[in-house]
N, C-alpha and C positions, 0 to 999 in steps of 0.2 A: 483555577487556583485550588490549593488545598486537597483534601480528600486522599492524602497520601500519594498523589500523583505530582511529580515534578515536571512542570512544563518549561521546556527550553525553546526559545523562539529566535528565529532568524528572520528579520524584516528586510526584504529585498525591494529594489525600486519598482521592478515590473516583471513581466513574464520572462523576458530574456535573462534577467538577472537571477530569477528563480531557477531557470533551467541550468544556468552556469553553476550556481551554487549547489544544486542537487547533483549535477554531474561530478563535481569535485568530491562531494560527500560519498557518493556511491563508489567512485574510484578508490577512495581511501578505505571504505568498508570492505570492498572486494579484496584489496591488498591485504588487509588485516585478516580476513577470513582464510585466505590461501596460505598466509604465513602460519596461522594456527594449525591448519590441517589441509595440506595440499590435496589429499585424496578426496576430502569432502567438498572442496571447492567453496563457492560463494552461492548460497541459496537466498534468493530474493523474490518476494511476492509483489506483484503490481496490481493496483486497482484499475478501474476504467475511468470513464468521464474524461476530464481534461488532462488527467495525469500522464497517460502515455505520450501525449504531444509535448508536455513540459519536460518530462524525463528524457524523452528521445532527442529533443532538438540539439542539445549540446553534446550528448554522448556520441552522436553519429558524425560529429565534426572533429577537427583537430583540437587538442592533442589526443583526445580520448579514443577516437575511432581506431587508431593504430597502436596506441600504447596500452590499452586495457587488455588483460589476459581473458578474453572473452570465452575461451575454451573451459575456463573454470566455473563459468556461471551456470547455475541451475535456476531456471525461470518458472515461477509459479504464479498463480493468480489469487489475489486476496478474495476476490469473488468473481463469479462468472454467470452470465445469463444462460439459461438452458435453451440455447439456440444452436444452429449449425455454425461451425467455426468460420464460415465465410459470410455469415449473416451480418447485416449492418449493426445489430445490437451486441455483437460479440466483443467482449473485452480483448480476447486474443487477437481478433482482426485489427483492433485499434493499435495494440502494441506491435503487431506484425508490420502494419503500415508505417508507424511512426518511428520504430526502432529496429526491429529484427531484420526487415527487408533492406535497410539502409546500411547494414554491416556487410563486410565481405562474406560471400556465400559460405555457409557452414561455420562461420566464426563461433557461434554457439551451436554445438552439435544438436541436430534435431531431437535426439533422444533425451536431451537435457532441457527441453522446452515442454512443460507439463500442461497439456490442454485437457479439457474435459472430453469424455466420450459422450457426444451429444445424442447417441442412440438410446441410452437407457432412460428410465424414469428419473426425476430429480433426486429421489432418495438413493437410487442406484448410482447415479453420477457422484453424489456426495461421498458415498461409501468407497467407491473406486478411487476418488481423488484423495481421500484420507489414506488409503492403502499406498498410493503412489508417493505421497508425502512421507509416510512412515518408512517406506522402503529406502528412500533417499536420506531421510533423517529419522532414525528410529525413535528418538525422543520427541519428534515433531517440531523441533526448534529451528526456525528459520534464522538466517543472519539479519536480514532486514525485511520488514514489512512496510511497503509504501502505500499510504492511504490517501484518499481524497475526503472531502467533507461536503455533504449536501446542506442546503440552506435550512433544512429541518434538523441538522445535527447528526444525520445518519453517516455511517462510514462502512466501507465494504457493503454487505447487504444486511447490516445490523441497524434496524430502524427503532426510533424511540417508542418505548412501551411495548415492543414486540416480545412474544414468548421466547424467541431465540436468544434474547439477552441472558436468559437463565440457563441456557444449554451448557452443561459442564461435563458431559460424558463423551464428547466427540470433539475432534479438531476441525472437522468440516461438516456443515449441516446444510440441508436443503430448505428452501422457503418457497411456498406456493402462492403466497398472498402479499407479495411485495407491494407497498403503497405506490411505488413508481413502476411503470411498465418497463420491461415485461415482468409478469408476476412470478414466473418460476425461475429460481436462481439457486446456485450453491454459494456458500460463503465460509470463510474461516470464522470460527467462533472466538469468543473472548479467550478461552484456554489456549487456543493456537496463537493468537496475537500476543497474549501475555507471556508466552514462552519464548518469544523472539528475542534475540540479542538487542535489536534496535527497532523502534517503530517511529516512522516519520509521517506527518500529515502535510500535504501540499494543498494550500488553499489560497486562491487569488480572487480579486475582484470585490467591488463595493458591496455586492450582494451577501458577502460573508462577514461584513464588518460588525453587524449587530450581534450575531451569534458568537463571534470571537470575543466581543466585549463581555458576554455572559460567561464564557469559558476562562478567558485570560485576564479579565478585568479586576481580579482581586476580591471578588465577592465569594459567596458560599460555593463549595464544590459543585460543579455541574453534574447532573445525572445523565446528560446526553451521551449516546453511545460513543461518539468520537472523542469525548473528553476522558473516557475511561478505557480507551483502547491502547493502553500503555505497554511498554516492553517489560521484560522479566525483572528489571531493576526499578520498576515503577516510574521510569522516565518516558516522557512523550515529547518528541521533537517536532517543531513546527517550521515549515518554510512558507511564509506569507508575504504578500506584496503590500506596497504602501496603501493601496486602496482598501485592502482587507483590514489593515492595521489602523484605519482612520479614527476609530473610536477608542483606541487603547492609549494608556499613559505609557509611552515608550520607555521612560526612565525606570519604570517599575518592573519591566520584563527581565527575566533571566535569559541571557543569550548563550549561544554556543558557537 
């Protein structure tokens, strides 16, 4: 609540409904982006965790699999673990498995899927990733950033109380001391997230209910990273399920 951030919340029954709602939203956002600028296409950043599975499930089925203009998509990662792209901890591997590999071959041209170069140091990987983002979008502004939420309130690889929350001179930063393994990662910074046209958090499960009450329950503005990862218009969209919404006064929520 408050803090200049407008929280818009969509409460869905379960994971399947979250997936369907998210697919509809992404399809609409992709159409809007290509209508605005067909050459620039649709630039979207995915986080890891449960997000690739939830985002992918409905997108790889009818009607989206065959109706979405996949060739317009530019796929980025909101954060990535500094591991090989085929490592079990790789967010790219998760999205590849849950979404990219289930689309028709080459539907999204490989050159439009922006992975880290796992060979360099984390700092080098972050700098190279920022360069790739700026080459695609000179102002660094993505169309949609899709985020998850940890039970500690972290999002992407922005953790509560971490110095990276103060980073304001880069769009992508490296972190060597992540409180969750693996310790070395790269992540979009607040400036990158806050330049996006839209930001949406996908959070499901009873384990998220308490922290969502802190963020969306109408009390003082939350200092947690996820509560402040808003889009350029200070709006933050939420896709949550019934279990995660259990402690919220649903009537008080602003929906979208």
